[in-house]
C-alpha positions in Angstrom: 95.5 159.5 16.7 97.9 158.8 19.7 100.9 160.6 20.1 102.7 157.2 20.6 101.7 155.7 17.4 103.4 155.9 14.1 101.1 158.3 12.0 101.9 157.4 8.6 102.1 153.5 8.5 105.5 151.9 7.1 105.1 150.8 3.4 103.9 147.5 3.1 106.4 144.8 1.7 106.3 143.4 -1.7 106.1 139.4 -1.5 109.9 139.3 -2.8 111.0 141.9 0.0 112.6 140.3 2.9 112.6 136.9 4.5 108.9 135.4 5.4 110.0 135.7 9.1 110.8 139.8 8.1 107.3 139.7 6.5 105.6 137.8 9.3 106.7 140.2 11.6 106.0 143.4 9.9 102.2 142.4 9.7 102.3 141.3 13.0 103.3 144.7 14.0 100.8 146.6 11.8 97.9 144.4 13.3 99.0 145.5 16.6 99.4 148.8 15.9 95.8 148.8 14.3 94.1 146.6 17.1 95.7 149.4 19.5 94.1 152.3 17.8 90.7 150.4 17.6 90.9 150.0 21.6 91.7 153.8 22.0 89.0 154.8 20.0 86.6 152.8 22.3 87.6 154.7 25.4 87.1 158.1 26.5 89.3 161.0 25.5 90.8 161.8 29.0 91.0 158.0 29.9 94.6 158.1 29.1 95.5 160.9 31.2 93.9 159.4 34.1 95.4 156.0 33.8 99.1 158.0 33.5 98.2 159.8 36.4 97.0 156.9 38.2 100.1 154.9 37.1 102.5 157.5 38.5 100.7 157.9 41.9 101.2 154.1 42.3 105.0 153.9 41.3 105.1 157.2 43.8 103.0 155.4 46.2 105.7 152.2 46.0 108.8 154.5 46.0 107.7 156.3 49.4 107.1 153.0 50.9 110.2 151.4 50.0 112.6 154.7 50.5 111.2 154.3 54.1 112.2 150.6 54.5 115.4 151.1 53.3 115.4 153.9 56.1 114.6 151.5 58.9 117.3 149.2 57.8 119.8 151.9 57.6 118.9 152.8 61.1 118.9 149.2 62.3 122.2 148.4 60.8 123.5 151.5 62.5 122.1 150.2 65.8 123.4 146.9 65.4 126.9 148.4 64.4 126.7 150.5 67.7 125.4 147.6 69.9 128.5 145.3 68.7 130.8 147.8 69.2 129.8 148.0 72.3 130.0 144.6 73.4 133.4 144.3 71.8 134.8 147.0 74.0 133.0 145.5 77.1 134.4 142.1 76.1 138.1 143.4 75.5 137.5 145.3 79.2 136.5 142.1 80.5 139.6 140.3 79.2 141.9 143.1 80.9 140.4 142.5 84.3 140.8 139.0 83.9 144.6 139.5 83.1 145.0 141.6 85.4 143.6 139.2 88.4 145.7 136.4 86.9 148.9 138.6 87.0 147.9 139.3 90.9 147.0 135.7 91.2 150.3 134.8 90.1 152.3 137.3 91.9 150.7 136.2 95.2 149.1 139.8 95.8 145.7 139.3 98.0 144.4 141.7 96.0 144.2 144.1 98.4 143.9 147.3 96.1 140.5 145.8 94.4 139.1 144.9 97.6 138.8 141.5 96.6 139.8 139.0 99.6 140.5 135.2 99.1 139.4 132.2 101.1 140.6 129.2 101.2 138.2 126.5 102.6 139.3 123.0 104.1 137.8 120.2 103.4 
């Protein structure tokens, strides 16, 4: 007998006990329990033990696969965040350089500090 099954079946309902729907559900449940017992009796005794072990290994395999996928997603996310911060810093530095160059142009400085020479061409 299975440990999961109820060893003593419930007392059958009388015809006047419960609604017809409750009686139907009761009998369907009892039929399912009996069918489970019949199927269990056809299988070798260690079948249940091995199927439970197989199910546990199956779930463990998926758990390892999912954990590995989560780790890879975290790594990719961290790399993306690092790259985005680097790009933002680079853009900020470029804007600062452009602002400094524009300020030099407005003041009439030729940019001797930066080593740049402005050349104007006549058409």
